DSSP file (Angstrom, degrees, kcal/mol; ACC not computed):
  #  RESIDUE AA STRUCTURE BP1 BP2  ACC     N-H-->O    O-->H-N    N-H-->O    O-->H-N    TCO  KAPPA ALPHA  PHI   PSI    X-CA   Y-CA   Z-CA
    1    1 A P              0   0    0      0, 0.0     3,-0.1     0, 0.0     0, 0.0   0.000 360.0 360.0 360.0 145.7    0.0    0.0    0.0
    2    2 A P        -     0   0    0      0, 0.0     2,-0.0     0, 0.0     0, 0.0  -0.389 360.0 -95.0 -69.0 147.8    1.2    3.6   -0.7
    3    3 A P        -     0   0    0      0, 0.0     3,-0.0     0, 0.0     0, 0.0  -0.353  38.6-119.5 -64.4 141.4    2.4    5.6    2.3
    4    4 A Q    >>  -     0   0    0      1,-0.1     4,-1.1    -3,-0.1     3,-0.5  -0.700  10.8-148.9 -85.3 127.6   -0.3    7.8    3.9
    5    5 A P  H 3> S+     0   0    0      0, 0.0     4,-2.4     0, 0.0     5,-0.2   0.793  94.0  66.2 -65.4 -26.9    0.6   11.5    3.8
    6    6 A T  H 3> S+     0   0    0      1,-0.2     4,-2.6     2,-0.2     5,-0.2   0.901  98.1  52.5 -63.6 -38.5   -1.4   12.1    7.0
    7    7 A K  H <> S+     0   0    0     -3,-0.5     4,-2.4     1,-0.2    -1,-0.2   0.912 109.6  49.1 -62.7 -40.8    1.1    9.9    9.0
    8    8 A I  H  X S+     0   0    0     -4,-1.1     4,-2.6     2,-0.2     5,-0.2   0.922 111.1  49.9 -63.8 -43.5    4.0   12.0    7.7
    9    9 A I  H  X S+     0   0    0     -4,-2.4     4,-2.4     1,-0.2    -2,-0.2   0.921 111.3  48.7 -61.5 -44.0    2.2   15.2    8.6
   10   10 A V  H  X S+     0   0    0     -4,-2.6     4,-2.4     2,-0.2    -1,-0.2   0.907 110.8  51.2 -63.2 -41.1    1.5   14.0   12.1
   11   11 A A  H  X S+     0   0    0     -4,-2.4     4,-2.2     1,-0.2    -2,-0.2   0.934 112.2  44.9 -63.3 -46.2    5.1   12.9   12.5
   12   12 A T  H  X S+     0   0    0     -4,-2.6     4,-2.6     1,-0.2    -1,-0.2   0.887 111.5  54.3 -66.1 -36.7    6.5   16.3   11.5
   13   13 A Q  H  X S+     0   0    0     -4,-2.4     4,-2.5    -5,-0.2    -1,-0.2   0.914 108.4  48.9 -61.9 -42.1    3.9   18.0   13.7
   14   14 A Q  H  X S+     0   0    0     -4,-2.4     4,-2.7     2,-0.2    -1,-0.2   0.903 110.0  51.4 -64.9 -40.4    5.1   16.0   16.7
   15   15 A K  H  X S+     0   0    0     -4,-2.2     4,-2.4     1,-0.2    -2,-0.2   0.931 110.9  48.1 -61.5 -44.5    8.8   16.8   15.9
   16   16 A Q  H  X S+     0   0    0     -4,-2.6     4,-2.8     1,-0.2    -2,-0.2   0.909 111.2  51.1 -61.8 -41.7    7.8   20.5   15.7
   17   17 A D  H  X S+     0   0    0     -4,-2.5     4,-3.2     2,-0.2     5,-0.2   0.933 110.2  48.4 -62.2 -45.7    5.9   20.2   19.0
   18   18 A N  H  X S+     0   0    0     -4,-2.7     4,-2.5     1,-0.2    -1,-0.2   0.921 113.1  48.1 -60.0 -43.9    8.9   18.6   20.7
   19   19 A W  H  X S+     0   0    0     -4,-2.4     4,-2.0     2,-0.2    -1,-0.2   0.915 114.0  46.9 -61.5 -44.3   11.3   21.3   19.4
   20   20 A F  H  X S+     0   0    0     -4,-2.8     4,-2.7     2,-0.2    -2,-0.2   0.913 111.7  50.4 -64.4 -43.8    8.8   24.0   20.6
   21   21 A V  H  X S+     0   0    0     -4,-3.2     4,-2.8     1,-0.2    -2,-0.2   0.903 108.7  52.5 -62.8 -40.7    8.4   22.4   24.0
   22   22 A K  H  X S+     0   0    0     -4,-2.5     4,-2.5    -5,-0.2    -1,-0.2   0.926 110.9  47.0 -60.7 -44.1   12.2   22.2   24.4
   23   23 A I  H  X S+     0   0    0     -4,-2.0     4,-2.6     2,-0.2    -2,-0.2   0.927 112.7  48.9 -64.2 -44.6   12.6   25.9   23.6
   24   24 A V  H  X S+     0   0    0     -4,-2.7     4,-2.6     1,-0.2    -2,-0.2   0.916 112.5  48.6 -62.3 -42.3    9.7   26.8   26.0
   25   25 A K  H  X S+     0   0    0     -4,-2.8     4,-2.4     2,-0.2    -2,-0.2   0.924 112.3  47.6 -64.3 -43.8   11.2   24.7   28.8
   26   26 A S  H  X S+     0   0    0     -4,-2.5     4,-2.4     1,-0.2    -1,-0.2   0.895 112.6  49.8 -65.2 -38.3   14.7   26.2   28.3
   27   27 A L  H  X S+     0   0    0     -4,-2.6     4,-3.0    -5,-0.2     5,-0.3   0.911 109.3  52.3 -64.7 -41.2   13.2   29.7   28.3
   28   28 A K  H  X S+     0   0    0     -4,-2.6     4,-2.8     1,-0.2    -2,-0.2   0.936 111.5  45.2 -60.6 -46.8   11.3   28.9   31.5
   29   29 A T  H  X S+     0   0    0     -4,-2.4     4,-2.1     2,-0.2    -1,-0.2   0.905 113.5  50.7 -65.1 -39.8   14.4   27.7   33.3
   30   30 A T  H  X S+     0   0    0     -4,-2.4     4,-2.8     2,-0.2    -2,-0.2   0.941 114.2  43.1 -62.2 -47.2   16.4   30.7   31.9
   31   31 A I  H  X S+     0   0    0     -4,-3.0     4,-3.0     1,-0.2    -2,-0.2   0.902 111.1  56.4 -64.1 -40.5   13.7   33.2   33.1
   32   32 A F  H  < S+     0   0    0     -4,-2.8    -1,-0.2    -5,-0.3    -2,-0.2   0.870 115.6  37.0 -60.3 -37.6   13.4   31.3   36.4
   33   33 A F  H  X S+     0   0    0     -4,-2.1     4,-0.9    -5,-0.2    -1,-0.2   0.845 119.9  46.7 -82.8 -34.9   17.1   31.8   37.1
   34   34 A L  H  X S+     0   0    0     -4,-2.8     4,-3.0    -5,-0.2     5,-0.2   0.839  98.6  68.8 -78.0 -32.7   17.4   35.3   35.6
   35   35 A L  H  X S+     0   0    0     -4,-3.0     4,-2.7     1,-0.2     5,-0.2   0.920 101.6  44.2 -57.9 -49.6   14.4   36.8   37.3
   36   36 A P  H  > S+     0   0    0      0, 0.0     4,-3.2     0, 0.0     5,-0.3   0.907 114.2  51.8 -60.8 -38.9   15.8   36.7   40.9
   37   37 A L  H  X S+     0   0    0     -4,-0.9     4,-3.1     2,-0.2    -2,-0.2   0.921 111.2  47.0 -61.9 -43.0   19.1   38.1   39.6
   38   38 A I  H  X S+     0   0    0     -4,-3.0     4,-2.8     2,-0.2    -1,-0.2   0.918 114.3  47.2 -64.9 -42.6   17.3   40.9   37.8
   39   39 A L  H  X S+     0   0    0     -4,-2.7     4,-2.2    -5,-0.2    -2,-0.2   0.932 115.5  44.5 -64.9 -44.9   15.3   41.7   41.0
   40   40 A I  H  X S+     0   0    0     -4,-3.2     4,-2.4     2,-0.2    -2,-0.2   0.927 114.4  49.7 -64.7 -44.3   18.3   41.6   43.2
   41   41 A G  H  X S+     0   0    0     -4,-3.1     4,-2.7    -5,-0.3    -2,-0.2   0.908 111.1  49.5 -60.6 -41.8   20.3   43.6   40.7
   42   42 A G  H  < S+     0   0    0     -4,-2.8    -1,-0.2     1,-0.2    -2,-0.2   0.873 110.0  51.6 -65.0 -36.4   17.5   46.2   40.5
   43   43 A G  H  < S+     0   0    0     -4,-2.2    -2,-0.2     2,-0.2    -1,-0.2   0.883 111.5  46.9 -67.3 -37.6   17.4   46.3   44.3
   44   44 A I  H  <        0   0    0     -4,-2.4    -2,-0.2     1,-0.2    -1,-0.2   0.934 360.0 360.0 -68.9 -45.8   21.2   46.9   44.5
   45   45 A W     <        0   0    0     -4,-2.7    -1,-0.2    -5,-0.2    -2,-0.2   0.515 360.0 360.0 -73.2 360.0   21.0   49.6   41.8
């Protein structure tokens, strides 16, 4: 049977989602670590 294009679309969509989730998670951790530094830095200045 010929390959179904819908499966390919779903696979690429999942890859994009994983990539997006990774970026969001890394941004969250970065903000989580930077926010206290920014607040402390703002308090010092």
